[in-house]
Structure formats: structure tokens, C-alpha cells
LUMSEGU-798099 format. One line per 10 residues: number of its first residue (from 1); their letters; for each residue y, x, z of N, C-alpha, C, O. Coordinates in nm, 4 decimals. Example, Ala and Ser with C-alpha at 12.3 -4.5 7.8 and 13.67 -1.06 7.14 Angstrom:
<nodes>
1 = AS = -0.5690 1.3190 0.7800 -0.4500 1.2300 0.7800 -0.3300 1.3200 0.7800 -0.3319 1.4236 0.8465; -0.2250 1.2850 0.7080 -0.1060 1.3670 0.7140 0.0030 1.2900 0.7870 0.1138 1.3409 0.8039
</nodes>
This chain:
<nodes>
1 = MSQQENPKPT = 14.4182 -2.9590 9.5809 14.3725 -2.8380 9.6412 14.4872 -2.7398 9.6582 14.5746 -2.7276 9.5723; 14.4847 -2.6731 9.7664 14.5874 -2.5715 9.7894 14.5283 -2.4331 9.7616 14.4089 -2.4085 9.7787; 14.6164 -2.3456 9.7185 14.5702 -2.2097 9.6912 14.5616 -2.1323 9.8219 14.6530 -2.1357 9.9043; 14.4516 -2.0637 9.8386 14.4339 -1.9828 9.9584 14.4777 -1.8403 9.9293 14.4555 -1.7880 9.8200; 14.5400 -1.7783 10.0285 14.5804 -1.6394 10.0137 14.4591 -1.5490 10.0278 14.3630 -1.5816 10.0975; 14.4652 -1.4368 9.9614 14.3582 -1.3392 9.9716 14.3622 -1.2788 10.1116 14.4603 -1.2129 10.1461; 14.2582 -1.2991 10.1940 14.2632 -1.2491 10.3307 14.2595 -1.0963 10.3392 14.3059 -1.0384 10.4375; 14.2052 -1.0318 10.2376 14.1943 -0.8865 10.2388 14.2704 -0.8314 10.1185 14.2164 -0.8303 10.0078; 14.3928 -0.7862 10.1368 14.4685 -0.7353 10.0238 14.4065 -0.6064 9.9703 14.3556 -0.5243 10.0466; 14.4114 -0.5901 9.8396 14.3561 -0.4698 9.7789 14.4595 -0.3578 9.7856 14.5779 -0.3810 9.7613
11 = PDTSGDGWRV = 14.4158 -0.2383 9.8181 14.5101 -0.1268 9.8263 14.5561 -0.0832 9.6880 14.4851 -0.1006 9.5890; 14.6747 -0.0269 9.6828 14.7288 0.0247 9.5580 14.6692 0.1629 9.5339 14.6993 0.2571 9.6071; 14.5861 0.1753 9.4331 14.5184 0.3024 9.4046 14.5655 0.3630 9.2730 14.4935 0.4422 9.2121; 14.6838 0.3272 9.2293 14.7302 0.3746 9.0998 14.7601 0.5236 9.0976 14.7510 0.5854 8.9914; 14.7952 0.5833 9.2096 14.8301 0.7243 9.2116 14.7227 0.8141 9.2697 14.7494 0.9312 9.2966; 14.6022 0.7630 9.2899 14.4977 0.8419 9.3542 14.4555 0.9630 9.2718 14.4274 1.0688 9.3282; 14.4508 0.9499 9.1418 14.4109 1.0626 9.0575 14.5077 1.1785 9.0685 14.4665 1.2939 9.0808; 14.6360 1.1481 9.0640 14.7370 1.2536 9.0784 14.7343 1.3142 9.2178 14.7546 1.4344 9.2350; 14.7089 1.2296 9.3172 14.7026 1.2780 9.4551 14.5846 1.3737 9.4736 14.5985 1.4782 9.5372; 14.4690 1.3381 9.4182 14.3508 1.4237 9.4283 14.3753 1.5557 9.3560 14.3413 1.6619 9.4080
21 = LSYLIGGIVV = 14.4339 1.5499 9.2369 14.4633 1.6718 9.1615 14.5604 1.7620 9.2372 14.5426 1.8837 9.2408; 14.6618 1.7029 9.2968 14.7584 1.7852 9.3712 14.6959 1.8456 9.4963 14.7305 1.9577 9.5334; 14.6043 1.7737 9.5627 14.5332 1.8312 9.6772 14.4483 1.9504 9.6336 14.4467 2.0540 9.7001; 14.3777 1.9351 9.5213 14.2939 2.0444 9.4728 14.3764 2.1679 9.4382 14.3429 2.2794 9.4783; 14.4828 2.1472 9.3646 14.5683 2.2600 9.3267 14.6324 2.3207 9.4508 14.6390 2.4430 9.4637; 14.6790 2.2375 9.5408 14.7431 2.2869 9.6622 14.6487 2.3662 9.7505 14.6869 2.4702 9.8041; 14.5259 2.3188 9.7665 14.4285 2.3913 9.8479 14.3949 2.5269 9.7900 14.3841 2.6257 9.8626; 14.3780 2.5313 9.6575 14.3472 2.6582 9.5917 14.4651 2.7546 9.6035 14.4462 2.8735 9.6294; 14.5861 2.7035 9.5846 14.7048 2.7899 9.5915 14.7275 2.8413 9.7337 14.7563 2.9595 9.7525; 14.7149 2.7546 9.8333 14.7410 2.7950 9.9720 14.6375 2.8972 10.0194 14.6738 3.0038 10.0690
31 = YGGLGFGLDR = 14.5085 2.8648 10.0041 14.4066 2.9578 10.0520 14.3972 3.0822 9.9640 14.3677 3.1907 10.0141; 14.4216 3.0683 9.8346 14.4291 3.1854 9.7486 14.5461 3.2744 9.7864 14.5348 3.3970 9.7842; 14.6582 3.2133 9.8210 14.7738 3.2900 9.8664 14.7473 3.3629 9.9969 14.7901 3.4769 10.0150; 14.6762 3.2966 10.0881 14.6380 3.3643 10.2124 14.5451 3.4825 10.1841 14.5592 3.5898 10.2427; 14.4504 3.4607 10.0933 14.3610 3.5699 10.0564 14.4355 3.6839 9.9896 14.4070 3.8008 10.0155; 14.5308 3.6505 9.9037 14.6113 3.7532 9.8370 14.6925 3.8326 9.9395 14.6975 3.9555 9.9345; 14.7550 3.7617 10.0312 14.8338 3.8290 10.1343 14.7484 3.9193 10.2224 14.7892 4.0303 10.2565; 14.6309 3.8717 10.2589 14.5414 3.9544 10.3404 14.4899 4.0745 10.2612 14.4729 4.1830 10.3168; 14.4652 4.0552 10.1316 14.4255 4.1678 10.0468 14.5327 4.2756 10.0437 14.5026 4.3942 10.0576; 14.6554 4.2355 10.0257 14.7662 4.3316 10.0210 14.7840 4.4013 10.1560 14.8098 4.5215 10.1616
41 = WLGTQFLLPV = 14.7703 4.3257 10.2631 14.7917 4.3794 10.3977 14.6785 4.4737 10.4394 14.7029 4.5794 10.4975; 14.5534 4.4338 10.4086 14.4384 4.5120 10.4528 14.3924 4.6151 10.3495 14.3101 4.7011 10.3808; 14.4445 4.6072 10.2276 14.4059 4.7006 10.1232 14.2687 4.6724 10.0643 14.2021 4.7647 10.0174; 14.2254 4.5481 10.0656 14.0954 4.5104 10.0099 14.1160 4.4405 9.8761 14.2294 4.4200 9.8329; 14.0048 4.4038 9.8102 14.0144 4.3341 9.6823 13.9234 4.2125 9.6743 13.9083 4.1556 9.5662; 13.8636 4.1716 9.7818 13.7693 4.0605 9.7755 13.8193 3.9320 9.8410 13.7558 3.8277 9.8252; 13.9281 3.9358 9.9123 13.9722 3.8178 9.9868 14.0417 3.7136 9.9000 14.0408 3.5953 9.9343; 14.1015 3.7542 9.7892 14.1629 3.6563 9.6987 14.0578 3.5617 9.6411 14.0758 3.4402 9.6502; 13.9476 3.6123 9.5815 13.8458 3.5180 9.5333 13.7815 3.4364 9.6448 13.7487 3.3194 9.6253; 13.7635 3.4973 9.7607 13.7077 3.4239 9.8744 13.8025 3.3116 9.9152 13.7579 3.2007 9.9446
51 = GIVLGAGLTI = 13.9317 3.3389 9.9172 14.0304 3.2367 9.9515 14.0344 3.1239 9.8510 14.0483 3.0076 9.8888; 14.0223 3.1567 9.7229 14.0238 3.0533 9.6189 13.9018 2.9628 9.6329 13.9144 2.8403 9.6297; 13.7844 3.0225 9.6482 13.6613 2.9435 9.6621 13.6633 2.8633 9.7918 13.6246 2.7464 9.7930; 13.7078 2.9247 9.9002 13.7163 2.8544 10.0281 13.8158 2.7386 10.0206 13.7892 2.6303 10.0727; 13.9297 2.7612 9.9561 14.0281 2.6544 9.9404 13.9758 2.5387 9.8588 13.9986 2.4227 9.8934; 13.9053 2.5689 9.7499 13.8479 2.4618 9.6675 13.7413 2.3858 9.7450 13.7364 2.2629 9.7405; 13.6561 2.4588 9.8159 13.5491 2.3935 9.8920 13.6011 2.3060 10.0043 13.5555 2.1930 10.0220; 13.6961 2.3578 10.0801 13.7522 2.2780 10.1901 13.8295 2.1569 10.1383 13.8280 2.0506 10.2002; 13.8965 2.1734 10.0255 13.9697 2.0609 9.9678 13.8744 1.9529 9.9183 13.8996 1.8341 9.9383; 13.7656 1.9930 9.8542 13.6670 1.8951 9.8088 13.6038 1.8241 9.9279 13.5798 1.7035 9.9224
61 = LMLHFRYGRS = 13.5767 1.8973 10.0350 13.5224 1.8354 10.1557 13.6206 1.7344 10.2151 13.5812 1.6247 10.2545; 13.7499 1.7723 10.2214 13.8509 1.6807 10.2728 13.8627 1.5558 10.1847 13.8765 1.4445 10.2353; 13.8573 1.5754 10.0530 13.8660 1.4611 9.9619 13.7440 1.3709 9.9745 13.7553 1.2491 9.9614; 13.6293 1.4290 9.9996 13.5086 1.3482 10.0204 13.5236 1.2593 10.1435 13.4877 1.1416 10.1403; 13.5766 1.3157 10.2521 13.5941 1.2361 10.3726 13.7033 1.1312 10.3556 13.6940 1.0224 10.4124; 13.8056 1.1627 10.2787 13.9163 1.0700 10.2618 13.8856 0.9592 10.1603 13.9136 0.8422 10.1867; 13.8287 0.9945 10.0453 13.8087 0.8978 9.9376 13.6623 0.8641 9.9115 13.6344 0.7686 9.8390; 13.5694 0.9380 9.9673 13.4285 0.9179 9.9362 13.3668 0.7992 10.0063 13.2641 0.7478 9.9619; 13.4255 0.7558 10.1119 13.3720 0.6419 10.1866 13.4310 0.5128 10.1349 13.5490 0.5057 10.1007; 13.3483 0.4119 10.1297 13.3962 0.2813 10.0794 13.4413 0.1921 10.1909 13.4842 0.0794 10.1664
</nodes>
């Protein structure tokens, strides 16, 4: 008998946890930074928390579309 090659190679998923964590932190930092900058520019105090929540939500949505499907 001859050995058959695996027709469907398995992807390397060893770094997915770090990648997901960096996306989450990056989204919060970027959108929080935008909110902070807009707060300073407009003289408000509510855009920083809105930016943080929006960044986390959009990042989770992006991660769902990227990794949530099998």
C-alpha cells in the first residue's frame, strides 16, 4: 500500500490567540484614540468611552466574520 497525501492541508492556527488579542487591543486603542482626539478638539467628555465601546464592538464583529465561520 502506498501512503496517500492529505488532499486538504490543515491551516497553521498556532498564533490565532495572539492575533485575536492584538486585534482587540488595537481596535480599542485606535477608536479610543479617535474619541480622545475628538473630545479634546470639540471640548466634550463622552466621545472617549463611545470610541472605546465602538472599537471593541467593531473588532468583535470583524473577528466573528474572520474566525467565526468554519
